[in-house]
TITOR-838222 format. One record per residue (C-alpha): residue number from 1; residue in one letter; x, z, y. Coordinates in steps of 0.1 Angstrom, whole numbers, always signed. Example, Ala and Ser with C-alpha at 12.3 -4.5 7.8 and 13.67 -1.06 7.14 Angstrom:
BEGIN
<pt><seq>1</seq><type>A</type><c1>+123</c1><c3>+78</c3><c2>-45</c2></pt>
<pt><seq>2</seq><type>S</type><c1>+137</c1><c3>+71</c3><c2>-11</c2></pt>
! end
This chain:
BEGIN
<pt><seq>1</seq><type>M</type><c1>+133</c1><c3>+330</c3><c2>+178</c2></pt>
<pt><seq>2</seq><type>N</type><c1>+117</c1><c3>+299</c3><c2>+193</c2></pt>
<pt><seq>3</seq><type>L</type><c1>+105</c1><c3>+296</c3><c2>+231</c2></pt>
<pt><seq>4</seq><type>S</type><c1>+74</c1><c3>+312</c3><c2>+243</c2></pt>
<pt><seq>5</seq><type>P</type><c1>+46</c1><c3>+294</c3><c2>+246</c2></pt>
<pt><seq>6</seq><type>P</type><c1>+53</c1><c3>+271</c3><c2>+215</c2></pt>
<pt><seq>7</seq><type>R</type><c1>+65</c1><c3>+240</c3><c2>+219</c2></pt>
<pt><seq>8</seq><type>V</type><c1>+40</c1><c3>+209</c3><c2>+210</c2></pt>
<pt><seq>9</seq><type>V</type><c1>+64</c1><c3>+180</c3><c2>+190</c2></pt>
<pt><seq>10</seq><type>L</type><c1>+48</c1><c3>+154</c3><c2>+176</c2></pt>
<pt><seq>11</seq><type>V</type><c1>+70</c1><c3>+136</c3><c2>+143</c2></pt>
<pt><seq>12</seq><type>T</type><c1>+61</c1><c3>+104</c3><c2>+132</c2></pt>
<pt><seq>13</seq><type>G</type><c1>+61</c1><c3>+88</c3><c2>+100</c2></pt>
<pt><seq>14</seq><type>A</type><c1>+61</c1><c3>+124</c3><c2>+81</c2></pt>
<pt><seq>15</seq><type>S</type><c1>+46</c1><c3>+123</c3><c2>+49</c2></pt>
<pt><seq>16</seq><type>R</type><c1>+79</c1><c3>+128</c3><c2>+33</c2></pt>
<pt><seq>17</seq><type>G</type><c1>+118</c1><c3>+123</c3><c2>+37</c2></pt>
<pt><seq>18</seq><type>A</type><c1>+135</c1><c3>+127</c3><c2>+73</c2></pt>
<pt><seq>19</seq><type>G</type><c1>+99</c1><c3>+134</c3><c2>+90</c2></pt>
<pt><seq>20</seq><type>K</type><c1>+93</c1><c3>+156</c3><c2>+68</c2></pt>
<pt><seq>21</seq><type>G</type><c1>+119</c1><c3>+183</c3><c2>+69</c2></pt>
<pt><seq>22</seq><type>I</type><c1>+124</c1><c3>+175</c3><c2>+109</c2></pt>
<pt><seq>23</seq><type>A</type><c1>+92</c1><c3>+190</c3><c2>+112</c2></pt>
<pt><seq>24</seq><type>L</type><c1>+91</c1><c3>+218</c3><c2>+87</c2></pt>
<pt><seq>25</seq><type>A</type><c1>+122</c1><c3>+230</c3><c2>+109</c2></pt>
<pt><seq>26</seq><type>F</type><c1>+104</c1><c3>+229</c3><c2>+142</c2></pt>
<pt><seq>27</seq><type>G</type><c1>+79</c1><c3>+251</c3><c2>+117</c2></pt>
<pt><seq>28</seq><type>A</type><c1>+102</c1><c3>+269</c3><c2>+107</c2></pt>
<pt><seq>29</seq><type>L</type><c1>+105</c1><c3>+281</c3><c2>+143</c2></pt>
<pt><seq>30</seq><type>G</type><c1>+68</c1><c3>+288</c3><c2>+153</c2></pt>
<pt><seq>31</seq><type>D</type><c1>+62</c1><c3>+254</c3><c2>+173</c2></pt>
<pt><seq>32</seq><type>I</type><c1>+25</c1><c3>+235</c3><c2>+173</c2></pt>
<pt><seq>33</seq><type>V</type><c1>+38</c1><c3>+202</c3><c2>+149</c2></pt>
<pt><seq>34</seq><type>Y</type><c1>+15</c1><c3>+170</c3><c2>+148</c2></pt>
<pt><seq>35</seq><type>V</type><c1>+27</c1><c3>+152</c3><c2>+116</c2></pt>
<pt><seq>36</seq><type>T</type><c1>+19</c1><c3>+115</c3><c2>+109</c2></pt>
<pt><seq>37</seq><type>G</type><c1>+15</c1><c3>+97</c3><c2>+79</c2></pt>
<pt><seq>38</seq><type>R</type><c1>-5</c1><c3>+71</c3><c2>+57</c2></pt>
<pt><seq>39</seq><type>S</type><c1>-3</c1><c3>+90</c3><c2>+28</c2></pt>
<pt><seq>40</seq><type>Q</type><c1>-36</c1><c3>+113</c3><c2>+25</c2></pt>
<pt><seq>41</seq><type>R</type><c1>-30</c1><c3>+117</c3><c2>-15</c2></pt>
<pt><seq>42</seq><type>E</type><c1>-7</c1><c3>+120</c3><c2>-43</c2></pt>
<pt><seq>43</seq><type>G</type><c1>-2</c1><c3>+80</c3><c2>-56</c2></pt>
<pt><seq>44</seq><type>D</type><c1>-9</c1><c3>+67</c3><c2>-26</c2></pt>
<pt><seq>45</seq><type>A</type><c1>+28</c1><c3>+59</c3><c2>-22</c2></pt>
<pt><seq>46</seq><type>P</type><c1>+51</c1><c3>+57</c3><c2>-52</c2></pt>
<pt><seq>47</seq><type>L</type><c1>+73</c1><c3>+85</c3><c2>-42</c2></pt>
<pt><seq>48</seq><type>P</type><c1>+61</c1><c3>+124</c3><c2>-35</c2></pt>
<pt><seq>49</seq><type>G</type><c1>+41</c1><c3>+134</c3><c2>-4</c2></pt>
<pt><seq>50</seq><type>T</type><c1>+9</c1><c3>+135</c3><c2>+18</c2></pt>
<pt><seq>51</seq><type>V</type><c1>+7</c1><c3>+141</c3><c2>+57</c2></pt>
<pt><seq>52</seq><type>F</type><c1>-19</c1><c3>+170</c3><c2>+44</c2></pt>
<pt><seq>53</seq><type>A</type><c1>+12</c1><c3>+190</c3><c2>+27</c2></pt>
<pt><seq>54</seq><type>T</type><c1>+36</c1><c3>+182</c3><c2>+52</c2></pt>
<pt><seq>55</seq><type>A</type><c1>+13</c1><c3>+198</c3><c2>+74</c2></pt>
<pt><seq>56</seq><type>E</type><c1>+9</c1><c3>+226</c3><c2>+50</c2></pt>
<pt><seq>57</seq><type>A</type><c1>+42</c1><c3>+237</c3><c2>+53</c2></pt>
<pt><seq>58</seq><type>I</type><c1>+46</c1><c3>+239</c3><c2>+86</c2></pt>
<pt><seq>59</seq><type>T</type><c1>+20</c1><c3>+265</c3><c2>+84</c2></pt>
<pt><seq>60</seq><type>R</type><c1>+33</c1><c3>+286</c3><c2>+63</c2></pt>
<pt><seq>61</seq><type>R</type><c1>+65</c1><c3>+286</c3><c2>+80</c2></pt>
<pt><seq>62</seq><type>G</type><c1>+54</c1><c3>+296</c3><c2>+109</c2></pt>
<pt><seq>63</seq><type>G</type><c1>+42</c1><c3>+273</c3><c2>+128</c2></pt>
<pt><seq>64</seq><type>I</type><c1>+11</c1><c3>+255</c3><c2>+129</c2></pt>
<pt><seq>65</seq><type>G</type><c1>+12</c1><c3>+220</c3><c2>+118</c2></pt>
<pt><seq>66</seq><type>I</type><c1>-19</c1><c3>+191</c3><c2>+125</c2></pt>
<pt><seq>67</seq><type>A</type><c1>-17</c1><c3>+159</c3><c2>+101</c2></pt>
<pt><seq>68</seq><type>V</type><c1>-29</c1><c3>+127</c3><c2>+119</c2></pt>
<pt><seq>69</seq><type>V</type><c1>-29</c1><c3>+103</c3><c2>+98</c2></pt>
<pt><seq>70</seq><type>C</type><c1>-17</c1><c3>+68</c3><c2>+119</c2></pt>
<pt><seq>71</seq><type>D</type><c1>-7</c1><c3>+32</c3><c2>+107</c2></pt>
<pt><seq>72</seq><type>H</type><c1>+16</c1><c3>+33</c3><c2>+134</c2></pt>
<pt><seq>73</seq><type>S</type><c1>+13</c1><c3>-10</c3><c2>+134</c2></pt>
<pt><seq>74</seq><type>D</type><c1>-21</c1><c3>-6</c3><c2>+146</c2></pt>
<pt><seq>75</seq><type>D</type><c1>-17</c1><c3>+5</c3><c2>+182</c2></pt>
<pt><seq>76</seq><type>A</type><c1>-51</c1><c3>+15</c3><c2>+186</c2></pt>
<pt><seq>77</seq><type>Q</type><c1>-43</c1><c3>+45</c3><c2>+160</c2></pt>
<pt><seq>78</seq><type>V</type><c1>-19</c1><c3>+56</c3><c2>+180</c2></pt>
<pt><seq>79</seq><type>E</type><c1>-30</c1><c3>+54</c3><c2>+209</c2></pt>
<pt><seq>80</seq><type>K</type><c1>-62</c1><c3>+76</c3><c2>+197</c2></pt>
<pt><seq>81</seq><type>L</type><c1>-35</c1><c3>+103</c3><c2>+183</c2></pt>
<pt><seq>82</seq><type>F</type><c1>-20</c1><c3>+105</c3><c2>+223</c2></pt>
<pt><seq>83</seq><type>Q</type><c1>-51</c1><c3>+111</c3><c2>+232</c2></pt>
<pt><seq>84</seq><type>K</type><c1>-58</c1><c3>+137</c3><c2>+203</c2></pt>
<pt><seq>85</seq><type>I</type><c1>-26</c1><c3>+154</c3><c2>+218</c2></pt>
<pt><seq>86</seq><type>I</type><c1>-34</c1><c3>+161</c3><c2>+251</c2></pt>
<pt><seq>87</seq><type>S</type><c1>-69</c1><c3>+169</c3><c2>+247</c2></pt>
<pt><seq>88</seq><type>E</type><c1>-59</c1><c3>+197</c3><c2>+222</c2></pt>
<pt><seq>89</seq><type>Q</type><c1>-28</c1><c3>+207</c3><c2>+235</c2></pt>
<pt><seq>90</seq><type>G</type><c1>-24</c1><c3>+193</c3><c2>+277</c2></pt>
<pt><seq>91</seq><type>R</type><c1>+14</c1><c3>+182</c3><c2>+271</c2></pt>
<pt><seq>92</seq><type>L</type><c1>+38</c1><c3>+172</c3><c2>+244</c2></pt>
<pt><seq>93</seq><type>D</type><c1>+77</c1><c3>+190</c3><c2>+243</c2></pt>
<pt><seq>94</seq><type>I</type><c1>+93</c1><c3>+168</c3><c2>+218</c2></pt>
<pt><seq>95</seq><type>L</type><c1>+81</c1><c3>+139</c3><c2>+202</c2></pt>
<pt><seq>96</seq><type>V</type><c1>+104</c1><c3>+124</c3><c2>+175</c2></pt>
<pt><seq>97</seq><type>N</type><c1>+98</c1><c3>+87</c3><c2>+160</c2></pt>
<pt><seq>98</seq><type>N</type><c1>+109</c1><c3>+86</c3><c2>+129</c2></pt>
<pt><seq>99</seq><type>A</type><c1>+80</c1><c3>+65</c3><c2>+114</c2></pt>
<pt><seq>100</seq><type>T</type><c1>+95</c1><c3>+33</c3><c2>+98</c2></pt>
<pt><seq>101</seq><type>T</type><c1>+88</c1><c3>+12</c3><c2>+66</c2></pt>
<pt><seq>102</seq><type>L</type><c1>+115</c1><c3>+8</c3><c2>+42</c2></pt>
<pt><seq>103</seq><type>H</type><c1>+111</c1><c3>-23</c3><c2>+13</c2></pt>
<pt><seq>104</seq><type>D</type><c1>+124</c1><c3>-17</c3><c2>-21</c2></pt>
<pt><seq>105</seq><type>D</type><c1>+150</c1><c3>-48</c3><c2>-14</c2></pt>
<pt><seq>106</seq><type>L</type><c1>+162</c1><c3>-30</c3><c2>+14</c2></pt>
<pt><seq>107</seq><type>V</type><c1>+190</c1><c3>-18</c3><c2>-8</c2></pt>
<pt><seq>108</seq><type>R</type><c1>+192</c1><c3>-42</c3><c2>-31</c2></pt>
<pt><seq>109</seq><type>P</type><c1>+226</c1><c3>-60</c3><c2>-32</c2></pt>
<pt><seq>110</seq><type>G</type><c1>+225</c1><c3>-94</c3><c2>-28</c2></pt>
<pt><seq>111</seq><type>P</type><c1>+225</c1><c3>-121</c3><c2>+10</c2></pt>
<pt><seq>112</seq><type>F</type><c1>+194</c1><c3>-106</c3><c2>+33</c2></pt>
<pt><seq>113</seq><type>W</type><c1>+181</c1><c3>-142</c3><c2>+27</c2></pt>
<pt><seq>114</seq><type>E</type><c1>+174</c1><c3>-144</c3><c2>-11</c2></pt>
<pt><seq>115</seq><type>K</type><c1>+154</c1><c3>-105</c3><c2>-1</c2></pt>
<pt><seq>116</seq><type>S</type><c1>+118</c1><c3>-105</c3><c2>+1</c2></pt>
<pt><seq>117</seq><type>A</type><c1>+112</c1><c3>-120</c3><c2>+44</c2></pt>
<pt><seq>118</seq><type>D</type><c1>+90</c1><c3>-90</c3><c2>+45</c2></pt>
<pt><seq>119</seq><type>L</type><c1>+126</c1><c3>-71</c3><c2>+54</c2></pt>
<pt><seq>120</seq><type>V</type><c1>+115</c1><c3>-79</c3><c2>+92</c2></pt>
<pt><seq>121</seq><type>D</type><c1>+86</c1><c3>-53</c3><c2>+89</c2></pt>
<pt><seq>122</seq><type>I</type><c1>+107</c1><c3>-25</c3><c2>+102</c2></pt>
<pt><seq>123</seq><type>L</type><c1>+114</c1><c3>-43</c3><c2>+131</c2></pt>
<pt><seq>124</seq><type>D</type><c1>+76</c1><c3>-37</c3><c2>+134</c2></pt>
<pt><seq>125</seq><type>V</type><c1>+75</c1><c3>+0</c3><c2>+121</c2></pt>
<pt><seq>126</seq><type>G</type><c1>+105</c1><c3>+11</c3><c2>+128</c2></pt>
<pt><seq>127</seq><type>L</type><c1>+114</c1><c3>-6</c3><c2>+163</c2></pt>
<pt><seq>128</seq><type>R</type><c1>+85</c1><c3>-17</c3><c2>+182</c2></pt>
<pt><seq>129</seq><type>S</type><c1>+70</c1><c3>+14</c3><c2>+165</c2></pt>
<pt><seq>130</seq><type>S</type><c1>+94</c1><c3>+35</c3><c2>+179</c2></pt>
<pt><seq>131</seq><type>Y</type><c1>+86</c1><c3>+19</c3><c2>+220</c2></pt>
<pt><seq>132</seq><type>L</type><c1>+50</c1><c3>+21</c3><c2>+212</c2></pt>
<pt><seq>133</seq><type>A</type><c1>+50</c1><c3>+59</c3><c2>+203</c2></pt>
<pt><seq>134</seq><type>S</type><c1>+73</c1><c3>+65</c3><c2>+236</c2></pt>
<pt><seq>135</seq><type>W</type><c1>+58</c1><c3>+45</c3><c2>+261</c2></pt>
<pt><seq>136</seq><type>H</type><c1>+30</c1><c3>+75</c3><c2>+249</c2></pt>
<pt><seq>137</seq><type>A</type><c1>+53</c1><c3>+101</c3><c2>+254</c2></pt>
<pt><seq>138</seq><type>A</type><c1>+69</c1><c3>+87</c3><c2>+283</c2></pt>
<pt><seq>139</seq><type>K</type><c1>+34</c1><c3>+87</c3><c2>+305</c2></pt>
<pt><seq>140</seq><type>I</type><c1>+27</c1><c3>+125</c3><c2>+300</c2></pt>
<pt><seq>141</seq><type>M</type><c1>+60</c1><c3>+134</c3><c2>+300</c2></pt>
<pt><seq>142</seq><type>A</type><c1>+70</c1><c3>+121</c3><c2>+334</c2></pt>
<pt><seq>143</seq><type>T</type><c1>+40</c1><c3>+141</c3><c2>+347</c2></pt>
<pt><seq>144</seq><type>Q</type><c1>+55</c1><c3>+170</c3><c2>+332</c2></pt>
<pt><seq>145</seq><type>Q</type><c1>+86</c1><c3>+168</c3><c2>+346</c2></pt>
<pt><seq>146</seq><type>R</type><c1>+104</c1><c3>+177</c3><c2>+315</c2></pt>
<pt><seq>147</seq><type>G</type><c1>+104</c1><c3>+160</c3><c2>+280</c2></pt>
<pt><seq>148</seq><type>L</type><c1>+130</c1><c3>+149</c3><c2>+246</c2></pt>
<pt><seq>149</seq><type>I</type><c1>+121</c1><c3>+121</c3><c2>+228</c2></pt>
<pt><seq>150</seq><type>V</type><c1>+145</c1><c3>+114</c3><c2>+201</c2></pt>
<pt><seq>151</seq><type>N</type><c1>+151</c1><c3>+83</c3><c2>+179</c2></pt>
<pt><seq>152</seq><type>T</type><c1>+162</c1><c3>+86</c3><c2>+147</c2></pt>
<pt><seq>153</seq><type>S</type><c1>+186</c1><c3>+66</c3><c2>+137</c2></pt>
<pt><seq>154</seq><type>S</type><c1>+224</c1><c3>+57</c3><c2>+110</c2></pt>
<pt><seq>155</seq><type>P</type><c1>+258</c1><c3>+41</c3><c2>+109</c2></pt>
<pt><seq>156</seq><type>G</type><c1>+237</c1><c3>+6</c3><c2>+103</c2></pt>
<pt><seq>157</seq><type>A</type><c1>+231</c1><c3>+3</c3><c2>+143</c2></pt>
<pt><seq>158</seq><type>A</type><c1>+272</c1><c3>-1</c3><c2>+144</c2></pt>
<pt><seq>159</seq><type>C</type><c1>+285</c1><c3>-16</c3><c2>+108</c2></pt>
<pt><seq>160</seq><type>Y</type><c1>+265</c1><c3>-35</c3><c2>+77</c2></pt>
<pt><seq>161</seq><type>M</type><c1>+246</c1><c3>-13</c3><c2>+65</c2></pt>
<pt><seq>162</seq><type>H</type><c1>+213</c1><c3>-28</c3><c2>+42</c2></pt>
<pt><seq>163</seq><type>G</type><c1>+213</c1><c3>-65</c3><c2>+58</c2></pt>
<pt><seq>164</seq><type>P</type><c1>+204</c1><c3>-75</c3><c2>+94</c2></pt>
<pt><seq>165</seq><type>A</type><c1>+168</c1><c3>-65</c3><c2>+93</c2></pt>
<pt><seq>166</seq><type>Y</type><c1>+181</c1><c3>-27</c3><c2>+89</c2></pt>
<pt><seq>167</seq><type>G</type><c1>+205</c1><c3>-35</c3><c2>+109</c2></pt>
<pt><seq>168</seq><type>A</type><c1>+185</c1><c3>-47</c3><c2>+142</c2></pt>
<pt><seq>169</seq><type>Q</type><c1>+163</c1><c3>-21</c3><c2>+139</c2></pt>
<pt><seq>170</seq><type>K</type><c1>+186</c1><c3>+5</c3><c2>+143</c2></pt>
<pt><seq>171</seq><type>A</type><c1>+207</c1><c3>-10</c3><c2>+170</c2></pt>
<pt><seq>172</seq><type>G</type><c1>+174</c1><c3>-17</c3><c2>+188</c2></pt>
<pt><seq>173</seq><type>N</type><c1>+161</c1><c3>+19</c3><c2>+185</c2></pt>
<pt><seq>174</seq><type>D</type><c1>+201</c1><c3>+31</c3><c2>+205</c2></pt>
<pt><seq>175</seq><type>K</type><c1>+200</c1><c3>+9</c3><c2>+232</c2></pt>
<pt><seq>176</seq><type>M</type><c1>+157</c1><c3>+18</c3><c2>+234</c2></pt>
<pt><seq>177</seq><type>V</type><c1>+172</c1><c3>+55</c3><c2>+241</c2></pt>
<pt><seq>178</seq><type>W</type><c1>+194</c1><c3>+45</c3><c2>+265</c2></pt>
<pt><seq>179</seq><type>D</type><c1>+172</c1><c3>+18</c3><c2>+292</c2></pt>
<pt><seq>180</seq><type>M</type><c1>+143</c1><c3>+45</c3><c2>+285</c2></pt>
<pt><seq>181</seq><type>A</type><c1>+167</c1><c3>+75</c3><c2>+297</c2></pt>
<pt><seq>182</seq><type>H</type><c1>+173</c1><c3>+53</c3><c2>+324</c2></pt>
<pt><seq>183</seq><type>D</type><c1>+137</c1><c3>+56</c3><c2>+334</c2></pt>
<pt><seq>184</seq><type>L</type><c1>+131</c1><c3>+84</c3><c2>+328</c2></pt>
<pt><seq>185</seq><type>R</type><c1>+161</c1><c3>+113</c3><c2>+343</c2></pt>
<pt><seq>186</seq><type>P</type><c1>+142</c1><c3>+111</c3><c2>+377</c2></pt>
<pt><seq>187</seq><type>F</type><c1>+116</c1><c3>+124</c3><c2>+358</c2></pt>
<pt><seq>188</seq><type>N</type><c1>+137</c1><c3>+152</c3><c2>+338</c2></pt>
<pt><seq>189</seq><type>V</type><c1>+127</c1><c3>+135</c3><c2>+300</c2></pt>
<pt><seq>190</seq><type>A</type><c1>+157</c1><c3>+131</c3><c2>+285</c2></pt>
<pt><seq>191</seq><type>C</type><c1>+158</c1><c3>+101</c3><c2>+255</c2></pt>
<pt><seq>192</seq><type>L</type><c1>+181</c1><c3>+108</c3><c2>+225</c2></pt>
<pt><seq>193</seq><type>S</type><c1>+188</c1><c3>+86</c3><c2>+194</c2></pt>
<pt><seq>194</seq><type>I</type><c1>+199</c1><c3>+108</c3><c2>+164</c2></pt>
<pt><seq>195</seq><type>W</type><c1>+225</c1><c3>+93</c3><c2>+137</c2></pt>
<pt><seq>196</seq><type>M</type><c1>+214</c1><c3>+110</c3><c2>+107</c2></pt>
<pt><seq>197</seq><type>G</type><c1>+241</c1><c3>+117</c3><c2>+75</c2></pt>
<pt><seq>198</seq><type>V</type><c1>+232</c1><c3>+106</c3><c2>+42</c2></pt>
<pt><seq>199</seq><type>L</type><c1>+196</c1><c3>+129</c3><c2>+32</c2></pt>
<pt><seq>200</seq><type>N</type><c1>+187</c1><c3>+146</c3><c2>+3</c2></pt>
<pt><seq>201</seq><type>T</type><c1>+156</c1><c3>+128</c3><c2>+1</c2></pt>
<pt><seq>202</seq><type>E</type><c1>+128</c1><c3>+133</c3><c2>-25</c2></pt>
<pt><seq>203</seq><type>R</type><c1>+140</c1><c3>+91</c3><c2>-29</c2></pt>
<pt><seq>204</seq><type>L</type><c1>+175</c1><c3>+102</c3><c2>-37</c2></pt>
<pt><seq>205</seq><type>Q</type><c1>+165</c1><c3>+126</c3><c2>-57</c2></pt>
<pt><seq>206</seq><type>L</type><c1>+144</c1><c3>+102</c3><c2>-78</c2></pt>
<pt><seq>207</seq><type>A</type><c1>+174</c1><c3>+75</c3><c2>-76</c2></pt>
<pt><seq>208</seq><type>A</type><c1>+197</c1><c3>+105</c3><c2>-86</c2></pt>
<pt><seq>209</seq><type>A</type><c1>+175</c1><c3>+113</c3><c2>-115</c2></pt>
<pt><seq>210</seq><type>A</type><c1>+177</c1><c3>+78</c3><c2>-128</c2></pt>
<pt><seq>211</seq><type>N</type><c1>+217</c1><c3>+76</c3><c2>-124</c2></pt>
<pt><seq>212</seq><type>P</type><c1>+225</c1><c3>+107</c3><c2>-124</c2></pt>
<pt><seq>213</seq><type>E</type><c1>+271</c1><c3>+100</c3><c2>-125</c2></pt>
<pt><seq>214</seq><type>Q</type><c1>+267</c1><c3>+71</c3><c2>-96</c2></pt>
<pt><seq>215</seq><type>Y</type><c1>+244</c1><c3>+93</c3><c2>-75</c2></pt>
<pt><seq>216</seq><type>A</type><c1>+265</c1><c3>+124</c3><c2>-77</c2></pt>
<pt><seq>217</seq><type>P</type><c1>+292</c1><c3>+125</c3><c2>-50</c2></pt>
<pt><seq>218</seq><type>F</type><c1>+259</c1><c3>+115</c3><c2>-25</c2></pt>
<pt><seq>219</seq><type>L</type><c1>+238</c1><c3>+150</c3><c2>-34</c2></pt>
<pt><seq>220</seq><type>Q</type><c1>+273</c1><c3>+164</c3><c2>-23</c2></pt>
<pt><seq>221</seq><type>M</type><c1>+274</c1><c3>+148</c3><c2>+6</c2></pt>
<pt><seq>222</seq><type>A</type><c1>+245</c1><c3>+152</c3><c2>+12</c2></pt>
<pt><seq>223</seq><type>E</type><c1>+227</c1><c3>+171</c3><c2>+41</c2></pt>
<pt><seq>224</seq><type>S</type><c1>+188</c1><c3>+185</c3><c2>+40</c2></pt>
<pt><seq>225</seq><type>P</type><c1>+169</c1><c3>+167</c3><c2>+63</c2></pt>
<pt><seq>226</seq><type>E</type><c1>+157</c1><c3>+198</c3><c2>+80</c2></pt>
<pt><seq>227</seq><type>F</type><c1>+195</c1><c3>+197</c3><c2>+94</c2></pt>
<pt><seq>228</seq><type>T</type><c1>+180</c1><c3>+173</c3><c2>+120</c2></pt>
<pt><seq>229</seq><type>G</type><c1>+153</c1><c3>+189</c3><c2>+132</c2></pt>
<pt><seq>230</seq><type>R</type><c1>+174</c1><c3>+220</c3><c2>+134</c2></pt>
<pt><seq>231</seq><type>V</type><c1>+196</c1><c3>+199</c3><c2>+159</c2></pt>
<pt><seq>232</seq><type>I</type><c1>+170</c1><c3>+186</c3><c2>+178</c2></pt>
<pt><seq>233</seq><type>D</type><c1>+160</c1><c3>+220</c3><c2>+183</c2></pt>
<pt><seq>234</seq><type>A</type><c1>+193</c1><c3>+230</c3><c2>+202</c2></pt>
<pt><seq>235</seq><type>L</type><c1>+196</c1><c3>+199</c3><c2>+217</c2></pt>
<pt><seq>236</seq><type>Y</type><c1>+161</c1><c3>+204</c3><c2>+234</c2></pt>
<pt><seq>237</seq><type>R</type><c1>+178</c1><c3>+240</c3><c2>+240</c2></pt>
<pt><seq>238</seq><type>D</type><c1>+213</c1><c3>+229</c3><c2>+256</c2></pt>
<pt><seq>239</seq><type>P</type><c1>+212</c1><c3>+231</c3><c2>+293</c2></pt>
<pt><seq>240</seq><type>K</type><c1>+237</c1><c3>+193</c3><c2>+294</c2></pt>
<pt><seq>241</seq><type>L</type><c1>+205</c1><c3>+178</c3><c2>+279</c2></pt>
<pt><seq>242</seq><type>M</type><c1>+204</c1><c3>+158</c3><c2>+303</c2></pt>
<pt><seq>243</seq><type>E</type><c1>+236</c1><c3>+153</c3><c2>+311</c2></pt>
<pt><seq>244</seq><type>K</type><c1>+240</c1><c3>+136</c3><c2>+271</c2></pt>
<pt><seq>245</seq><type>S</type><c1>+205</c1><c3>+115</c3><c2>+277</c2></pt>
<pt><seq>246</seq><type>G</type><c1>+204</c1><c3>+80</c3><c2>+268</c2></pt>
<pt><seq>247</seq><type>R</type><c1>+235</c1><c3>+86</c3><c2>+243</c2></pt>
<pt><seq>248</seq><type>A</type><c1>+233</c1><c3>+80</c3><c2>+207</c2></pt>
<pt><seq>249</seq><type>L</type><c1>+245</c1><c3>+111</c3><c2>+189</c2></pt>
<pt><seq>250</seq><type>I</type><c1>+256</c1><c3>+116</c3><c2>+155</c2></pt>
<pt><seq>251</seq><type>G</type><c1>+239</c1><c3>+141</c3><c2>+141</c2></pt>
<pt><seq>252</seq><type>A</type><c1>+268</c1><c3>+160</c3><c2>+125</c2></pt>
<pt><seq>253</seq><type>E</type><c1>+294</c1><c3>+161</c3><c2>+154</c2></pt>
<pt><seq>254</seq><type>A</type><c1>+261</c1><c3>+174</c3><c2>+181</c2></pt>
<pt><seq>255</seq><type>G</type><c1>+253</c1><c3>+203</c3><c2>+153</c2></pt>
<pt><seq>256</seq><type>F</type><c1>+291</c1><c3>+209</c3><c2>+148</c2></pt>
<pt><seq>257</seq><type>E</type><c1>+288</c1><c3>+212</c3><c2>+192</c2></pt>
<pt><seq>258</seq><type>L</type><c1>+259</c1><c3>+238</c3><c2>+196</c2></pt>
<pt><seq>259</seq><type>G</type><c1>+265</c1><c3>+254</c3><c2>+162</c2></pt>
<pt><seq>260</seq><type>V</type><c1>+245</c1><c3>+246</c3><c2>+138</c2></pt>
<pt><seq>261</seq><type>T</type><c1>+243</c1><c3>+245</c3><c2>+102</c2></pt>
<pt><seq>262</seq><type>D</type><c1>+222</c1><c3>+231</c3><c2>+75</c2></pt>
<pt><seq>263</seq><type>I</type><c1>+200</c1><c3>+253</c3><c2>+56</c2></pt>
<pt><seq>264</seq><type>D</type><c1>+222</c1><c3>+261</c3><c2>+33</c2></pt>
<pt><seq>265</seq><type>G</type><c1>+252</c1><c3>+273</c3><c2>+56</c2></pt>
<pt><seq>266</seq><type>R</type><c1>+274</c1><c3>+239</c3><c2>+56</c2></pt>
<pt><seq>267</seq><type>Q</type><c1>+288</c1><c3>+221</c3><c2>+82</c2></pt>
<pt><seq>268</seq><type>P</type><c1>+272</c1><c3>+183</c3><c2>+76</c2></pt>
<pt><seq>269</seq><type>H</type><c1>+302</c1><c3>+158</c3><c2>+80</c2></pt>
<pt><seq>270</seq><type>S</type><c1>+301</c1><c3>+127</c3><c2>+102</c2></pt>
<pt><seq>271</seq><type>H</type><c1>+317</c1><c3>+99</c3><c2>+81</c2></pt>
<pt><seq>272</seq><type>R</type><c1>+330</c1><c3>+87</c3><c2>+120</c2></pt>
<pt><seq>273</seq><type>E</type><c1>+362</c1><c3>+76</c3><c2>+103</c2></pt>
<pt><seq>274</seq><type>M</type><c1>+342</c1><c3>+53</c3><c2>+76</c2></pt>
<pt><seq>275</seq><type>L</type><c1>+315</c1><c3>+41</c3><c2>+92</c2></pt>
<pt><seq>276</seq><type>G</type><c1>+321</c1><c3>+40</c3><c2>+130</c2></pt>
<pt><seq>277</seq><type>G</type><c1>+303</c1><c3>+56</c3><c2>+160</c2></pt>
<pt><seq>278</seq><type>P</type><c1>+280</c1><c3>+49</c3><c2>+182</c2></pt>
<pt><seq>279</seq><type>I</type><c1>+286</c1><c3>+19</c3><c2>+200</c2></pt>
<pt><seq>280</seq><type>A</type><c1>+289</c1><c3>+26</c3><c2>+239</c2></pt>
<pt><seq>281</seq><type>F</type><c1>+267</c1><c3>+6</c3><c2>+267</c2></pt>
<pt><seq>282</seq><type>N</type><c1>+276</c1><c3>-6</c3><c2>+295</c2></pt>
<pt><seq>283</seq><type>P</type><c1>+261</c1><c3>+15</c3><c2>+324</c2></pt>
<pt><seq>284</seq><type>A</type><c1>+253</c1><c3>-17</c3><c2>+349</c2></pt>
<pt><seq>285</seq><type>V</type><c1>+219</c1><c3>-20</c3><c2>+362</c2></pt>
<pt><seq>286</seq><type>V</type><c1>+198</c1><c3>-46</c3><c2>+366</c2></pt>
<pt><seq>287</seq><type>Q</type><c1>+162</c1><c3>-48</c3><c2>+377</c2></pt>
! end
């Protein structure tokens, strides 16, 4: 059962993958969910999914799905997005920064200089875009004196994973919430980074279909993309949310603490013992 009235949620980069799953989880709770993406028609991207299909699925789940075609590398489009939300709803309760750009070379073996230099684009749509969306959301949430900003992240923030561009983006998102939390704490607005595990997304399913033996172990350990949405919902409701603000959390561990399971009833594994945990930042403040 959801809070009343329904929350207003924005999930960026939600045509497919993690963003779509997170958005669907909020839809199942009856929330008003704005979803952004660039894919308007099937075939616009190599992987299936469109921002309109996600919005329709949210509505079928019992929420209100609102699709907004938005290129998060375009500051003007991002500004219009937040203007639209405020003009239509008057508030924003939760922002999930998930929009990113993933180059085909990302998971190709080899040193970074032998891959495309375009991998650095993840620092634009993935890091800079999270900052800009948070900048707009913070103005709204500080006035409301309530809200939650979440960056989706991964263990790549603290271990070698897919090379330096990916690692810099994830580490930057984790540090960003630490610093944003300092500024927003007096306004009762929380900021968190969530480390997701292996996700059973369209990308993984296609890879597994092409190489079933290689990817079978990943499918067995994979979380559903909706699990992170369930965790974010539980965190928003958590009376101790502001005590957690500024931290990077392993989604599986947060889920265990808050009693959140995946859609199949399983408790996802954290992988801390293999990949490490979030970095502890120093509490010193230099203005």
